[in-house]
C-alpha positions in Angstrom: 0.9 -52.8 1.9 3.9 -50.5 1.1 3.0 -50.7 -2.6 -0.6 -49.7 -1.8 0.5 -46.7 0.3 3.0 -45.6 -2.4 0.3 -45.9 -5.1 -2.2 -43.9 -2.9 0.5 -41.2 -2.4 1.2 -41.0 -6.1 -2.5 -40.7 -6.9 -2.9 -37.9 -4.4 0.1 -36.0 -5.8 -1.0 -36.4 -9.4 -4.6 -35.3 -8.7 -3.7 -32.4 -6.4 -4.7 -29.1 -7.9 -1.7 -27.0 -9.0 -1.8 -23.5 -7.7 -1.6 -21.2 -10.7 -0.6 -17.7 -10.1 -2.9 -15.1 -11.5 -1.5 -12.1 -13.2 -3.0 -8.7 -14.0 -1.8 -5.3 -15.0 -2.7 -1.9 -13.6 -5.4 -0.2 -15.7 -5.2 3.3 -14.3 -2.8 6.1 -15.1 -1.7 6.0 -11.5 -3.0 3.6 -8.9 -2.7 4.0 -5.1 -1.3 0.8 -3.5 -2.5 0.7 0.1 -1.5 -0.9 3.4 -4.9 -2.6 3.7 -8.1 -3.2 1.7 -10.0 0.2 1.7 -9.7 3.8 0.7 -9.2 4.8 4.4 -6.0 2.8 4.5 -2.6 4.6 4.1 -1.1 4.8 0.6 2.2 2.8 0.5 3.3 3.7 -3.0 1.9 4.1 -6.5 1.8 1.9 -9.6 1.4 3.1 -13.1 -0.7 1.9 -16.1 0.6 -1.5 -17.5 2.5 -2.4 -14.4 2.2 -6.2 -14.2 1.4 -7.8 -10.8 0.7 -11.2 -9.3 -2.7 -11.3 -7.6 -2.0 -12.9 -4.2 -5.4 -12.8 -2.6 -8.6 -10.8 -2.4 -10.6 -9.4 0.5 -13.9 -11.0 1.4 -16.1 -9.3 -1.2 -13.3 -9.4 -3.8 -13.4 -5.6 -4.2 -9.7 -5.3 -3.2 -6.7 -7.4 -4.3 -3.4 -7.9 -2.6 -0.8 -7.6 -5.4 2.9 -8.1 -5.7 5.3 -6.8 -8.3 8.5 -8.3 -9.7 10.6 -7.0 -6.9 8.3 -8.3 -4.2 6.7 -5.0 -3.2 3.1 -5.6 -2.2 0.0 -3.8 -1.2 -3.7 -3.6 -1.8 -5.4 -2.1 -4.9 -9.0 -1.7 -5.9 -10.0 -4.6 -8.1 -11.6 -2.1 -10.5 -8.1 -0.8 -11.3 -6.8 -4.1 -12.7 -6.9 -5.5 -16.2 -6.2 -8.9 -17.7 -4.3 -7.1 -20.6 -0.6 -7.9 -20.8 1.8 -5.6 -19.0 5.6 -5.7 -18.7 8.1 -4.1 -16.4 11.8 -3.5 -17.1 13.9 -5.7 -14.8 16.9 -3.5 -15.4 17.6 -0.2 -17.2 16.9 -1.0 -20.9 17.2 0.3 -24.4 14.1 0.0 -26.4 15.0 -0.7 -30.0 13.5 0.1 -33.4 13.5 -3.6 -34.4 14.1 -6.9 -32.7 17.9 -6.9 -32.8 20.7 -5.9 -30.4 22.2 -3.8 -33.2 19.0 -1.9 -34.1 18.7 1.8 -33.4 17.7 2.8 -29.9 14.3 4.5 -29.7 14.4 5.3 -26.0 16.0 4.2 -22.8 14.0 3.5 -19.6 14.8 2.8 -16.0 14.3 -0.4 -14.0 10.7 -0.9 -13.1 9.3 1.1 -16.1 5.9 -0.3 -17.2 5.0 -1.2 -20.8 2.0 -2.5 -22.6 2.8 -5.9 -24.2 2.2 -5.8 -28.0 3.8 -8.8 -29.7 6.6 -11.3 -29.5 9.2 -12.2 -32.1 11.7 -14.9 -31.1 13.3 -13.7 -27.8 12.1 -10.1 -28.4 9.0 -8.4 -27.0 7.4 -5.4 -28.7 6.2 -2.9 -26.1 4.7 0.6 -25.9 4.2 3.0 -23.0 1.9 5.7 -22.0 4.1 8.6 -20.7 2.9 10.5 -17.7 3.6 13.7 -19.6 2.2 13.6 -23.2 5.0 15.9 -24.3 7.5 13.1 -23.7 6.1 11.1 -26.6 5.3 7.4 -26.8 8.2 4.9 -26.4 7.4 2.0 -28.7 9.8 -0.7 -29.8 11.5 -4.0 -29.0 13.1 -5.2 -25.8 15.0 -8.5 -25.3 12.7 -10.7 -23.2 15.3 -11.5 -20.4 15.1 -7.8 -19.5 11.4 -7.8 -18.9 9.0 -9.3 -16.3 5.3 -9.7 -16.9 2.8 -11.5 -19.0 
């Protein structure tokens, strides 16, 4: 009988669906992150284009999504402002380099939390690009060591 119970428990565990986290990135220049699902809810903070998020849950009609960033900050965003395109956030202040090497020239330096568009991967390096808030700042495009980034 014990063997039968053990076999049953094993089958249940093997066939149990695995919860896969769903990722998205912000697809608006600046998105309001709110305290609840709706435009009448207070704004908690903002997220910028390419900020990667984990989609935690949706409201009943799936028009709003509760999201969480790499630091655990969460809030509600309109589903229309999310994209399946890859986004990355700097986990620490990082140097963006001209090529995938720690000795390559520095193109720009960004602060922790800065969002990037994911472009490519080469070994342990990720090629990224941004969309600056002020066009006069110019685009920051280059390579960052993957341990310094969070996203998909």
